[in-house]
Backbone as a chain_set.jsonl record, in Angstrom:
{"seq": "MADEATPFEIYPGQIEADPEIALLLGVFVARWSLAEFSLMLAFLVALGSRRQEVATTVLASATSAEAKIQIVLKTLNVAEISEERRDAIRRAVKALDKLCPERNALMHHLWGRRSTGEIITINFREADSAKTQIVRTPASIKELCNAVVDAAYGISVSTGSTWIDAAAAKQLGFRRAHAGRATPAGLRGARHVPGTPQSVQSSTTQRYARRARSRQLS", "coords": {"N": [[-8.863, -12.64, -9.529], [-10.987, -10.016, -10.315], [-13.646, -9.005, -12.459], [-16.0, -7.112, -14.302], [-16.821, -6.896, -16.913], [-16.493, -8.779, -19.059], [-18.273, -10.919, -21.302], [-20.286, -13.762, -20.346], [-21.428, -17.157, -19.733], [-23.835, -19.248, -18.101], [-24.586, -22.538, -17.178], [-26.305, -25.573, -16.236], [-24.283, -27.98, -14.583], [-21.833, -26.868, -15.091], [-19.43, -26.933, -13.579], [-18.498, -29.512, -13.912], [-17.297, -29.431, -16.343], [-14.673, -28.89, -16.051], [-12.731, -31.035, -14.705], [-10.452, -30.969, -13.009], [-10.654, -28.575, -11.556], [-13.079, -29.099, -10.295], [-12.337, -31.225, -8.626], [-10.462, -29.916, -6.987], [-12.107, -28.108, -5.728], [-13.532, -29.791, -4.066], [-11.422, -30.598, -2.398], [-10.866, -28.153, -1.18], [-13.213, -27.766, 0.345], [-12.919, -29.85, 2.196], [-10.557, -29.032, 3.497], [-11.403, -26.647, 4.65], [-13.223, -27.611, 6.501], [-11.49, -28.851, 8.309], [-10.243, -26.566, 9.314], [-12.395, -25.263, 10.568], [-12.926, -27.132, 12.554], [-10.613, -26.806, 14.006], [-11.137, -24.438, 15.267], [-12.503, -25.24, 17.512], [-10.516, -25.991, 19.269], [-9.402, -23.554, 20.022], [-11.651, -22.523, 21.246], [-12.016, -24.233, 23.413], [-9.809, -23.552, 24.976], [-10.479, -20.898, 25.543], [-12.854, -21.249, 26.969], [-11.941, -22.621, 29.135], [-12.616, -25.165, 29.666], [-12.979, -28.675, 30.189], [-14.664, -30.214, 28.803], [-15.248, -31.436, 25.86], [-17.532, -31.843, 24.359], [-19.188, -29.771, 25.039], [-18.06, -27.474, 23.841], [-18.258, -28.289, 21.177], [-21.06, -28.458, 20.804], [-21.901, -25.797, 21.217], [-20.534, -24.364, 19.172], [-21.573, -25.688, 16.979], [-24.111, -24.723, 16.922], [-23.991, -22.307, 15.679], [-24.633, -20.735, 12.565], [-22.983, -20.036, 10.478], [-19.602, -19.712, 9.216], [-18.443, -17.29, 9.925], [-19.977, -16.589, 12.155], [-19.288, -18.614, 13.976], [-16.589, -17.988, 14.357], [-16.795, -15.44, 15.528], [-18.01, -16.092, 17.954], [-15.936, -17.496, 19.191], [-13.944, -15.478, 19.321], [-15.187, -13.534, 20.938], [-15.501, -14.955, 23.287], [-12.86, -15.382, 23.926], [-12.136, -12.83, 24.731], [-12.911, -12.637, 27.373], [-11.683, -14.701, 28.566], [-9.869, -16.529, 31.048], [-6.915, -16.366, 30.78], [-3.419, -15.816, 29.982], [-2.429, -12.589, 28.711], [-0.621, -12.714, 26.628], [-1.014, -15.278, 25.564], [-3.708, -15.056, 24.881], [-3.624, -13.053, 22.882], [-2.093, -14.345, 20.941], [-3.727, -16.526, 20.177], [-5.95, -15.114, 19.307], [-4.914, -13.713, 17.075], [-4.392, -15.884, 15.383], [-6.967, -16.963, 14.977], [-8.209, -14.799, 13.742], [-6.847, -14.786, 11.358], [-8.034, -16.882, 10.003], [-10.591, -15.829, 9.859], [-10.27, -13.751, 8.025], [-10.258, -15.103, 5.664], [-12.834, -15.808, 5.15], [-14.574, -14.234, 3.353], [-13.505, -14.993, 0.824], [-13.886, -17.725, 0.923], [-16.7, -17.819, 1.029], [-17.377, -16.757, -1.47], [-16.31, -18.701, -3.175], [-17.838, -20.905, -2.46], [-20.55, -20.142, -2.636], [-21.139, -18.551, -4.867], [-22.232, -18.505, -8.322], [-21.079, -20.76, -10.859], [-19.44, -20.266, -13.946], [-18.589, -19.726, -17.444], [-16.402, -17.764, -19.306], [-16.584, -16.0, -22.467], [-14.083, -16.118, -23.463], [-13.17, -18.498, -22.566], [-12.314, -18.857, -19.946], [-12.77, -20.193, -16.663], [-15.074, -19.103, -14.254], [-16.417, -17.556, -11.241], [-19.561, -16.137, -10.342], [-21.152, -13.473, -8.747], [-24.282, -13.793, -8.068], [-26.041, -12.322, -6.597], [-25.715, -9.672, -7.037], [-26.629, -6.721, -8.973], [-27.794, -7.143, -12.363], [-26.312, -5.636, -14.17], [-23.863, -5.363, -13.024], [-22.477, -7.67, -12.186], [-20.04, -9.303, -10.364], [-17.212, -10.946, -11.604], [-15.051, -13.591, -10.945], [-12.048, -14.951, -11.807], [-11.272, -18.37, -11.869], [-8.721, -20.556, -11.347], [-6.781, -23.619, -11.345], [-4.404, -23.12, -9.906], [-5.045, -20.853, -8.344], [-7.047, -21.816, -6.651], [-5.66, -23.794, -5.306], [-3.858, -22.186, -3.874], [-5.629, -20.908, -2.158], [-6.551, -23.098, -0.708], [-4.139, -23.736, 0.573], [-3.838, -21.46, 2.182], [-5.932, -21.808, 3.961], [-5.148, -24.17, 5.249], [-2.826, -23.166, 6.456], [-4.014, -21.368, 8.249], [-5.473, -23.094, 9.92], [-3.355, -24.579, 10.964], [-2.008, -22.527, 12.304], [-3.871, -21.899, 14.313], [-3.855, -24.298, 15.733], [-1.172, -24.371, 16.664], [-1.107, -22.03, 18.211], [-2.793, -22.668, 20.305], [-1.459, -24.647, 21.561], [-1.845, -27.208, 20.755], [-1.378, -30.317, 18.962], [-3.006, -31.065, 16.947], [-3.091, -30.264, 14.201], [-0.045, -30.446, 13.152], [3.333, -29.468, 12.147], [4.181, -31.482, 10.386], [1.778, -32.66, 9.511], [0.598, -30.423, 8.311], [2.334, -30.05, 6.204], [1.792, -32.317, 4.666], [-0.846, -31.801, 4.002], [-0.846, -29.567, 2.391], [-0.421, -27.974, -0.87], [1.93, -26.838, -1.558], [4.75, -26.678, 0.48], [6.152, -25.096, 3.243], [6.197, -25.3, 5.867], [7.525, -27.197, 7.549], [10.226, -27.043, 9.648], [10.152, -24.304, 9.939], [10.347, -21.409, 12.034], [8.833, -21.4, 15.267], [6.049, -19.325, 15.845], [6.411, -16.158, 17.483], [5.959, -16.03, 20.992], [4.686, -18.445, 21.192], [6.3, -20.528, 21.841], [7.117, -23.423, 23.683], [4.556, -24.228, 24.104], [1.877, -26.147, 25.473], [-0.001, -29.235, 25.914], [-3.489, -28.896, 25.343], [-5.879, -28.528, 27.842], [-8.583, -30.786, 28.032], [-8.544, -31.541, 25.396], [-8.379, -34.466, 23.715], [-5.504, -36.574, 23.662], [-5.356, -38.52, 21.698], [-6.85, -37.456, 19.625], [-5.334, -35.247, 19.025], [-2.94, -36.274, 17.94], [-3.65, -37.916, 15.859], [-3.958, -37.09, 13.181], [-1.379, -36.625, 12.054], [-0.349, -39.234, 12.364], [-2.004, -40.753, 10.674], [-1.325, -39.735, 8.107], [1.355, -40.374, 8.035], [1.284, -43.179, 8.063], [-0.026, -43.586, 5.616], [1.857, -42.566, 3.841], [3.972, -44.345, 4.205], [2.761, -46.653, 3.25], [2.454, -46.045, 0.559], [5.109, -46.017, -0.218], [5.801, -48.695, 0.002], [4.252, -49.935, -1.863]], "CA": [[-9.014, -11.441, -10.354], [-12.397, -9.687, -10.52], [-13.917, -8.222, -13.659], [-17.437, -7.052, -14.527], [-17.094, -6.517, -18.295], [-16.427, -9.837, -20.054], [-19.477, -11.742, -21.415], [-20.157, -15.109, -19.795], [-22.648, -17.95, -19.75], [-24.008, -20.185, -16.998], [-25.48, -23.64, -17.504], [-26.192, -26.65, -15.255], [-23.164, -28.881, -14.809], [-20.655, -26.11, -15.517], [-18.22, -27.315, -12.861], [-18.002, -30.785, -14.443], [-16.553, -29.178, -17.572], [-13.25, -28.843, -15.7], [-12.596, -31.99, -13.597], [-9.404, -30.591, -12.055], [-11.213, -27.566, -10.656], [-14.102, -29.777, -9.489], [-11.613, -31.958, -7.582], [-9.87, -28.964, -6.055], [-13.192, -27.541, -4.927], [-13.765, -30.777, -3.006], [-10.298, -30.496, -1.459], [-11.051, -26.932, -0.409], [-14.269, -28.011, 1.332], [-12.336, -30.685, 3.249], [-9.589, -28.223, 4.261], [-12.146, -25.687, 5.47], [-13.779, -28.359, 7.628], [-10.398, -28.974, 9.278], [-10.029, -25.263, 9.951], [-13.498, -25.013, 11.496], [-12.717, -27.988, 13.719], [-9.534, -26.209, 14.791], [-11.732, -23.401, 16.112], [-12.899, -25.832, 18.776], [-9.347, -25.964, 20.146], [-9.342, -22.205, 20.582], [-12.816, -22.338, 22.106], [-11.742, -24.967, 24.647], [-8.904, -22.733, 25.778], [-11.217, -19.724, 26.001], [-13.832, -21.668, 27.963], [-11.311, -23.243, 30.286], [-13.449, -26.346, 29.907], [-12.462, -29.985, 29.805], [-15.736, -30.949, 28.156], [-15.188, -31.179, 24.43], [-18.879, -31.837, 23.779], [-19.784, -28.447, 25.256], [-17.556, -26.612, 22.779], [-18.813, -28.76, 19.912], [-22.479, -28.106, 20.748], [-22.048, -24.342, 21.077], [-20.114, -23.945, 17.832], [-22.485, -26.272, 15.993], [-25.345, -23.93, 16.895], [-23.773, -21.164, 14.787], [-25.046, -21.114, 11.216], [-22.002, -19.63, 9.475], [-18.215, -19.696, 9.691], [-18.215, -16.008, 10.589], [-20.611, -16.63, 13.477], [-18.442, -19.456, 14.829], [-15.381, -17.233, 14.677], [-17.142, -14.369, 16.461], [-18.223, -16.718, 19.262], [-14.615, -17.785, 19.759], [-13.256, -14.222, 19.627], [-15.834, -12.882, 22.079], [-15.193, -15.742, 24.481], [-11.452, -15.11, 24.237], [-12.025, -11.527, 25.402], [-13.139, -12.777, 28.817], [-11.027, -15.93, 29.012], [-8.894, -16.374, 32.132], [-5.608, -16.807, 30.289], [-2.489, -14.699, 29.898], [-2.629, -11.707, 27.554], [0.233, -13.206, 25.543], [-1.682, -16.414, 24.928], [-4.94, -14.54, 24.287], [-3.287, -12.351, 21.642], [-1.617, -15.32, 19.953], [-4.885, -17.265, 19.665], [-6.787, -14.153, 18.581], [-4.299, -13.491, 15.757], [-4.57, -17.096, 14.575], [-8.382, -17.073, 14.608], [-8.509, -13.723, 12.791], [-6.294, -15.178, 10.054], [-9.089, -17.663, 9.352], [-11.7, -14.908, 9.614], [-9.977, -12.982, 6.808], [-10.489, -15.963, 4.498], [-14.269, -16.082, 5.0], [-15.156, -13.721, 2.109], [-13.076, -15.811, -0.306], [-14.577, -19.005, 1.076], [-18.103, -17.635, 0.671], [-17.462, -16.585, -2.921], [-16.036, -19.985, -3.813], [-18.883, -21.867, -2.129], [-21.923, -19.693, -2.842], [-21.367, -17.895, -6.149], [-22.484, -19.382, -9.461], [-19.94, -21.054, -11.736], [-19.705, -20.008, -15.355], [-17.437, -19.708, -18.35], [-16.341, -16.578, -20.158], [-16.48, -16.225, -23.904], [-12.666, -16.389, -23.718], [-12.874, -19.855, -22.115], [-11.91, -18.911, -18.543], [-13.754, -20.584, -15.657], [-15.276, -17.992, -13.324], [-17.593, -17.549, -10.374], [-20.311, -14.888, -10.508], [-21.997, -13.127, -7.612], [-25.626, -13.623, -8.633], [-26.831, -11.416, -5.756], [-25.527, -8.305, -7.513], [-27.452, -6.305, -10.107], [-27.366, -7.74, -13.629], [-25.354, -4.791, -14.879], [-22.582, -5.245, -12.308], [-22.135, -8.936, -11.539], [-18.596, -9.496, -10.259], [-16.679, -12.21, -12.089], [-13.729, -13.923, -10.409], [-11.437, -16.045, -12.562], [-10.866, -19.497, -11.034], [-7.741, -21.447, -11.948], [-6.284, -24.59, -10.365], [-3.39, -22.5, -9.043], [-5.67, -19.945, -7.378], [-7.765, -22.604, -5.646], [-4.622, -24.41, -4.469], [-3.351, -21.169, -2.948], [-6.646, -20.702, -1.139], [-6.457, -24.29, 0.15], [-2.947, -23.578, 1.401], [-4.096, -20.42, 3.179], [-6.801, -22.398, 4.981], [-4.291, -25.067, 6.03], [-1.987, -22.305, 7.286], [-4.827, -20.822, 9.331], [-5.747, -24.192, 10.855], [-2.074, -24.86, 11.622], [-1.746, -21.43, 13.227], [-4.745, -22.06, 15.472], [-3.352, -25.436, 16.504], [0.063, -23.975, 17.348], [-1.386, -21.001, 19.213], [-3.465, -23.274, 21.449], [-0.599, -25.66, 22.152], [-2.286, -28.521, 20.305], [-0.722, -30.901, 17.784], [-4.063, -31.537, 16.041], [-2.431, -30.128, 12.907], [1.32, -30.008, 13.406], [4.071, -29.114, 10.935], [4.208, -32.619, 9.462], [0.454, -32.783, 8.9], [0.401, -29.266, 7.434], [3.113, -30.296, 4.981], [1.062, -33.307, 3.88], [-2.132, -31.262, 3.571], [-0.683, -28.443, 1.48], [0.055, -28.198, -2.235], [3.334, -26.447, -1.479], [4.91, -26.619, 1.909], [7.345, -24.534, 3.847], [5.969, -25.344, 7.313], [8.512, -27.972, 8.284], [11.481, -26.361, 9.904], [10.045, -22.876, 10.147], [10.372, -21.064, 13.445], [7.554, -21.254, 15.947], [5.715, -17.91, 16.006], [6.761, -15.555, 18.766], [4.952, -16.152, 22.036], [4.069, -19.764, 21.202], [7.29, -21.541, 22.21], [6.823, -24.081, 24.937], [3.113, -24.474, 24.248], [1.613, -27.483, 26.006], [-1.292, -29.868, 25.601], [-4.656, -28.107, 25.736], [-6.79, -29.301, 28.686], [-9.869, -31.094, 27.411], [-8.361, -32.029, 24.033], [-7.809, -35.799, 23.825], [-4.219, -36.76, 22.983], [-5.559, -39.334, 20.5], [-7.308, -36.56, 18.571], [-4.247, -34.349, 18.661], [-1.862, -36.884, 17.179], [-4.145, -38.852, 14.859], [-3.785, -36.584, 11.817], [-0.017, -36.924, 11.627], [-0.171, -40.671, 12.28], [-2.665, -41.252, 9.461], [-0.559, -39.379, 6.923], [2.608, -41.125, 8.067], [0.97, -44.543, 7.625], [-0.341, -43.555, 4.197], [3.109, -42.352, 3.123], [4.721, -45.615, 4.242], [2.057, -47.597, 2.384], [2.784, -45.711, -0.841], [6.504, -46.388, -0.472], [5.896, -50.145, -0.089], [3.459, -50.425, -2.997]], "C": [[-10.495, -11.207, -10.609], [-12.551, -8.784, -11.727], [-15.416, -8.244, -13.905], [-17.803, -6.924, -16.005], [-17.223, -7.689, -19.26], [-17.715, -10.657, -20.103], [-19.228, -13.154, -20.884], [-21.474, -15.843, -19.969], [-22.633, -18.914, -18.57], [-24.933, -21.288, -17.479], [-25.294, -24.743, -16.466], [-25.03, -27.578, -15.595], [-21.888, -28.172, -15.24], [-19.369, -26.623, -14.868], [-17.638, -28.625, -13.392], [-17.195, -30.601, -15.725], [-15.052, -29.091, -17.315], [-13.029, -29.739, -14.492], [-11.539, -31.599, -12.572], [-9.927, -29.568, -11.059], [-12.288, -28.19, -9.769], [-13.446, -30.541, -8.341], [-11.05, -31.008, -6.535], [-10.925, -28.292, -5.182], [-13.539, -28.489, -3.778], [-12.663, -30.75, -1.96], [-10.462, -29.265, -0.576], [-12.103, -27.122, 0.687], [-13.72, -28.826, 2.505], [-11.364, -29.891, 4.116], [-10.319, -27.222, 5.162], [-12.766, -26.384, 6.679], [-12.73, -28.564, 8.713], [-10.196, -27.675, 10.037], [-11.138, -24.952, 10.946], [-13.389, -25.9, 12.731], [-11.626, -27.416, 14.613], [-10.049, -25.086, 15.689], [-12.135, -23.951, 17.476], [-11.745, -25.828, 19.775], [-9.22, -24.609, 20.824], [-10.484, -21.97, 21.562], [-12.631, -23.051, 23.444], [-10.828, -24.173, 25.572], [-9.659, -21.549, 26.37], [-12.215, -20.076, 27.096], [-13.186, -22.147, 29.25], [-12.02, -24.523, 30.659], [-12.747, -27.61, 29.455], [-13.505, -30.803, 29.032], [-15.811, -30.574, 26.678], [-16.579, -31.082, 23.824], [-19.571, -30.494, 23.98], [-19.368, -27.505, 24.13], [-18.161, -26.99, 21.435], [-20.264, -28.32, 19.75], [-22.678, -26.611, 20.511], [-21.673, -23.899, 19.668], [-21.043, -24.492, 16.757], [-23.784, -25.477, 15.889], [-25.222, -22.71, 15.989], [-24.022, -21.598, 13.355], [-24.063, -20.711, 10.125], [-20.609, -19.664, 10.082], [-17.92, -18.407, 10.441], [-18.793, -15.997, 12.001], [-19.795, -17.481, 14.446], [-17.202, -18.682, 15.294], [-15.672, -16.135, 15.681], [-17.413, -14.916, 17.861], [-16.886, -16.959, 19.948], [-13.916, -16.491, 20.178], [-13.867, -13.532, 20.849], [-15.558, -13.634, 23.374], [-13.743, -15.535, 24.901], [-11.287, -13.811, 25.019], [-12.173, -11.63, 26.914], [-12.481, -14.035, 29.379], [-9.986, -15.635, 30.092], [-7.576, -17.009, 31.724], [-4.71, -15.587, 30.192], [-2.773, -13.865, 28.649], [-1.813, -12.191, 26.365], [-0.446, -14.348, 24.801], [-2.962, -15.963, 24.238], [-4.652, -13.884, 22.935], [-2.854, -13.321, 20.552], [-2.786, -16.079, 19.337], [-5.775, -16.343, 18.838], [-6.22, -13.903, 17.179], [-4.536, -14.684, 14.84], [-6.015, -17.23, 14.099], [-8.754, -16.003, 13.577], [-7.923, -14.019, 11.412], [-7.301, -16.019, 9.284], [-10.267, -16.765, 8.991], [-11.5, -14.132, 8.309], [-10.241, -13.793, 5.539], [-11.973, -16.204, 4.229], [-14.872, -15.499, 3.722], [-14.767, -14.544, 0.88], [-13.743, -17.174, -0.268], [-16.022, -18.887, 0.618], [-18.286, -17.481, -0.833], [-17.277, -17.916, -3.641], [-17.202, -20.956, -3.629], [-20.281, -21.445, -2.586], [-22.188, -18.978, -4.164], [-21.62, -18.933, -7.239], [-21.211, -19.581, -10.282], [-20.345, -20.84, -13.182], [-18.43, -20.036, -16.177], [-17.507, -18.454, -19.216], [-16.29, -16.975, -21.627], [-15.041, -16.515, -24.309], [-12.237, -17.766, -23.235], [-12.492, -19.967, -20.654], [-13.074, -19.348, -17.654], [-13.85, -19.461, -14.628], [-16.376, -18.335, -12.324], [-18.216, -16.165, -10.466], [-21.189, -14.673, -9.284], [-23.402, -12.808, -8.122], [-26.496, -12.679, -7.805], [-26.72, -9.961, -6.215], [-26.449, -8.001, -8.684], [-26.883, -6.864, -11.406], [-26.287, -6.939, -14.315], [-23.979, -4.744, -14.209], [-22.213, -6.525, -11.573], [-20.614, -9.142, -11.56], [-18.204, -10.887, -10.724], [-15.287, -12.414, -11.496], [-13.196, -15.122, -11.18], [-10.945, -17.113, -11.6], [-9.93, -20.405, -11.819], [-7.327, -22.481, -10.916], [-5.283, -23.961, -9.387], [-4.025, -21.612, -7.972], [-6.409, -20.705, -6.288], [-6.768, -23.328, -4.74], [-4.081, -23.419, -3.448], [-4.349, -20.9, -1.83], [-6.681, -21.895, -0.18], [-5.278, -24.171, 1.1], [-3.165, -22.559, 2.51], [-4.971, -20.957, 4.302], [-6.012, -23.357, 5.867], [-3.393, -24.251, 6.967], [-2.759, -21.766, 8.488], [-5.119, -21.899, 10.377], [-4.49, -24.546, 11.644], [-1.764, -23.781, 12.657], [-2.595, -21.521, 14.485], [-4.245, -23.199, 16.356], [-2.113, -25.051, 17.311], [-0.236, -22.991, 18.479], [-2.057, -21.57, 20.455], [-2.604, -24.314, 22.159], [-0.974, -27.066, 21.758], [-1.428, -29.001, 19.141], [-1.759, -31.529, 16.852], [-3.603, -31.432, 14.597], [-1.042, -29.575, 13.2], [2.027, -29.756, 12.076], [4.06, -30.24, 9.91], [2.871, -32.786, 8.753], [0.194, -31.642, 7.931], [1.157, -29.447, 6.122], [2.39, -31.277, 4.073], [-0.21, -32.714, 3.276], [-2.009, -30.189, 2.498], [-0.203, -28.852, 0.102], [1.491, -27.724, -2.41], [3.606, -26.29, 0.001], [6.243, -26.029, 2.305], [7.214, -24.563, 5.359], [7.109, -26.02, 8.048], [9.801, -27.178, 8.429], [11.349, -24.874, 10.134], [9.933, -22.586, 11.637], [8.965, -20.995, 14.015], [7.258, -19.783, 16.139], [6.023, -17.403, 17.406], [5.61, -15.693, 19.751], [4.33, -17.527, 22.13], [5.042, -20.856, 21.597], [6.934, -22.133, 23.567], [5.351, -24.342, 25.162], [2.879, -25.922, 24.644], [0.25, -27.989, 25.55], [-2.443, -29.032, 26.143], [-5.569, -28.963, 26.608], [-8.119, -29.529, 27.97], [-9.761, -31.59, 25.989], [-7.686, -33.391, 24.086], [-6.501, -35.925, 23.057], [-4.399, -37.566, 21.709], [-6.039, -38.492, 19.342], [-6.156, -35.707, 18.092], [-3.24, -35.0, 17.722], [-2.337, -37.698, 15.989], [-3.905, -38.385, 13.436], [-2.411, -36.933, 11.28], [0.195, -38.413, 11.455], [-0.802, -41.232, 11.014], [-1.84, -40.962, 8.22], [0.772, -40.117, 6.876], [2.376, -42.556, 7.598], [0.705, -44.591, 6.132], [0.925, -43.389, 3.36], [3.92, -43.632, 3.074], [4.101, -46.635, 3.306], [2.386, -47.338, 0.92], [4.202, -46.139, -1.192], [6.644, -47.888, -0.685], [5.186, -50.686, -1.318], [4.177, -50.23, -4.316]], "O": [[-11.19, -12.111, -11.074], [-11.716, -7.918, -11.991], [-16.049, -9.286, -13.736], [-18.988, -6.848, -16.329], [-18.003, -7.602, -20.208], [-18.215, -11.06, -19.052], [-18.115, -13.673, -20.96], [-22.497, -15.247, -20.304], [-21.576, -19.339, -18.103], [-25.95, -21.014, -18.116], [-24.221, -24.841, -15.87], [-24.82, -27.919, -16.759], [-20.953, -28.821, -15.709], [-18.338, -26.734, -15.531], [-16.426, -28.833, -13.334], [-16.487, -31.515, -16.148], [-14.251, -29.203, -18.243], [-13.125, -29.268, -13.359], [-11.709, -31.869, -11.383], [-9.674, -29.676, -9.859], [-12.39, -27.835, -8.595], [-13.938, -30.51, -7.213], [-11.149, -31.267, -5.336], [-10.659, -27.949, -4.03], [-13.805, -28.05, -2.66], [-12.937, -30.866, -0.765], [-10.226, -29.324, 0.631], [-11.906, -26.69, 1.823], [-14.016, -28.533, 3.664], [-11.346, -30.056, 5.336], [-9.905, -26.981, 6.296], [-12.827, -25.806, 7.764], [-13.036, -28.464, 9.902], [-10.001, -27.678, 11.252], [-10.876, -24.444, 12.036], [-13.723, -25.469, 13.834], [-11.702, -27.525, 15.837], [-9.473, -24.812, 16.742], [-12.115, -23.231, 18.474], [-11.959, -25.679, 20.978], [-8.966, -24.516, 22.025], [-10.311, -21.303, 22.582], [-13.039, -22.539, 24.487], [-11.036, -24.122, 26.784], [-9.504, -21.231, 27.549], [-12.407, -19.307, 28.038], [-13.791, -22.092, 30.32], [-12.028, -24.925, 31.823], [-12.014, -27.614, 28.466], [-13.251, -31.948, 28.656], [-16.361, -29.538, 26.306], [-16.791, -30.323, 22.878], [-20.438, -30.116, 23.192], [-20.205, -26.823, 23.537], [-18.532, -26.12, 20.647], [-20.656, -27.859, 18.678], [-23.517, -26.208, 19.706], [-22.412, -23.142, 19.038], [-21.274, -23.838, 15.741], [-24.478, -25.552, 14.875], [-26.232, -22.14, 15.576], [-23.66, -22.71, 12.97], [-24.29, -21.017, 8.955], [-20.45, -19.648, 11.302], [-17.235, -18.417, 11.464], [-18.181, -15.466, 12.927], [-19.63, -17.11, 15.608], [-16.826, -18.723, 16.465], [-14.88, -15.913, 16.598], [-17.078, -14.266, 18.851], [-16.72, -16.664, 21.131], [-13.358, -16.417, 21.272], [-13.143, -13.007, 21.695], [-15.4, -13.025, 24.431], [-13.434, -15.515, 26.092], [-10.403, -13.702, 25.869], [-11.628, -10.81, 27.652], [-12.701, -14.39, 30.537], [-9.306, -14.61, 30.046], [-7.175, -18.047, 32.249], [-5.178, -14.454, 30.304], [-3.291, -14.374, 27.655], [-2.258, -12.092, 25.221], [-0.455, -14.386, 23.571], [-3.275, -16.425, 23.141], [-5.358, -14.133, 21.958], [-3.2, -13.148, 19.383], [-2.84, -16.26, 18.12], [-6.293, -16.741, 17.794], [-6.971, -13.884, 16.204], [-4.844, -14.515, 13.66], [-6.256, -17.572, 12.942], [-9.521, -16.267, 12.651], [-8.451, -13.549, 10.404], [-7.417, -15.895, 8.064], [-10.871, -16.928, 7.93], [-12.459, -13.888, 7.577], [-10.427, -13.224, 4.464], [-12.329, -16.749, 3.184], [-15.625, -16.202, 3.048], [-15.593, -14.771, -0.004], [-14.121, -17.716, -1.306], [-16.518, -19.754, -0.101], [-19.237, -18.013, -1.404], [-17.994, -18.223, -4.594], [-17.517, -21.735, -4.529], [-21.111, -22.3, -2.891], [-23.345, -18.814, -4.548], [-21.262, -20.101, -7.089], [-20.376, -18.683, -10.383], [-21.453, -21.189, -13.59], [-17.346, -20.33, -15.674], [-18.551, -18.134, -19.784], [-15.995, -18.117, -21.977], [-14.796, -17.089, -25.37], [-11.096, -18.176, -23.45], [-12.356, -21.083, -20.153], [-14.215, -18.933, -17.859], [-12.833, -18.931, -14.183], [-17.156, -19.266, -12.524], [-17.525, -15.162, -10.641], [-21.885, -15.586, -8.841], [-23.674, -11.688, -8.555], [-27.57, -12.277, -8.252], [-27.531, -9.119, -5.83], [-26.986, -8.912, -9.314], [-25.673, -7.039, -11.548], [-25.425, -7.512, -14.982], [-23.041, -4.161, -14.751], [-21.693, -6.472, -10.459], [-19.987, -9.154, -12.619], [-18.786, -11.884, -10.296], [-14.447, -11.514, -11.541], [-13.82, -16.182, -11.201], [-10.271, -16.8, -10.619], [-10.318, -20.961, -12.847], [-7.501, -22.25, -9.719], [-5.315, -24.241, -8.189], [-3.588, -21.619, -6.822], [-6.403, -20.29, -5.129], [-7.006, -23.461, -3.539], [-3.87, -23.772, -2.288], [-3.956, -20.688, -0.682], [-6.825, -21.713, 1.029], [-5.398, -24.466, 2.289], [-2.73, -22.765, 3.643], [-4.777, -20.603, 5.465], [-6.179, -23.363, 7.087], [-3.221, -24.607, 8.133], [-2.235, -21.711, 9.601], [-5.024, -21.645, 11.577], [-4.554, -24.783, 12.85], [-1.311, -24.086, 13.76], [-2.116, -21.256, 15.588], [-4.215, -23.077, 17.581], [-2.015, -25.366, 18.497], [0.317, -23.107, 19.572], [-1.909, -21.017, 21.545], [-2.969, -24.806, 23.227], [-0.484, -28.027, 22.351], [-0.828, -28.199, 18.425], [-1.435, -32.417, 16.064], [-3.708, -32.399, 13.842], [-0.881, -28.383, 13.464], [1.409, -29.818, 11.013], [3.945, -29.993, 8.71], [2.827, -33.025, 7.546], [-0.364, -31.853, 6.855], [0.68, -29.048, 5.06], [2.368, -31.101, 2.855], [-0.606, -33.08, 2.169], [-2.968, -29.928, 1.772], [0.352, -29.936, -0.079], [2.187, -28.171, -3.322], [2.738, -25.797, 0.722], [7.3, -26.395, 1.791], [8.005, -23.939, 6.066], [7.61, -25.5, 9.045], [10.378, -26.707, 7.449], [12.331, -24.224, 10.493], [9.473, -23.429, 12.407], [8.025, -20.584, 13.335], [8.145, -19.042, 16.563], [5.907, -18.138, 18.387], [4.446, -15.502, 19.401], [3.532, -17.781, 23.033], [4.644, -22.018, 21.682], [6.505, -21.425, 24.477], [4.935, -24.645, 26.281], [3.598, -26.819, 24.202], [-0.526, -27.284, 24.905], [-2.382, -28.523, 27.262], [-6.002, -30.027, 26.167], [-8.7, -28.614, 27.387], [-10.759, -32.018, 25.409], [-6.519, -33.471, 24.468], [-6.393, -35.441, 21.93], [-3.683, -37.34, 20.733], [-5.688, -38.764, 18.194], [-6.011, -35.467, 16.894], [-2.738, -34.349, 16.805], [-1.517, -38.134, 15.181], [-3.669, -39.213, 12.557], [-2.286, -37.472, 10.18], [0.85, -38.832, 10.501], [-0.214, -42.086, 10.35], [-1.669, -41.835, 7.369], [1.262, -40.449, 5.796], [3.171, -43.094, 6.828], [1.146, -45.515, 5.448], [1.054, -43.996, 2.297], [4.49, -43.975, 2.038], [4.81, -47.394, 2.645], [2.573, -48.269, 0.137], [4.471, -46.568, -2.314], [7.499, -48.326, -1.455], [5.49, -51.79, -1.769], [3.647, -50.589, -5.367]]}, "num_chains": 1, "name": "protein.A"}
């Protein structure tokens, strides 16, 4: 929720005043990193390359999430793959692209507190008379985390990778409806992506499965 009218204050250490939100901000950063790594899967398909280090180097040269996404989308336009697969990957990548403005606000705006006690972020780049305030609650940040996980999962499915499969997405989310949901149209029968190591593809699910078993035994 954005609002420009309510008085607020900013002081160093504001985020520590709400430990739950501080923790969730860290979770969001970790989830976004997973999503950006998932872009490499789409880039490998677009390049038709078996060299993972090539994709990593090119994407690492981009200085923003938006730039990485545009590299992938532009490469997809000339990729030698079927139109059905191209469209599926493009839709998945654009789902992550739509989250960039929210990600940027969460990561780059200043944190403050309203006179009413609400935690907010403020766009300090705007004029003093019109600084946009966005209320930040644990629920809203969890929903944003979930949206990022969904985007990463969508990219994985569209490329035929199991880097983040339904089981991993369920573990990573704060609410989960992934398990058992139908595979998106055009993605059934997707296979291993050339150039993506099988150990990388399956490691996420294996780690969470081991951790779950450990909790059950403790």
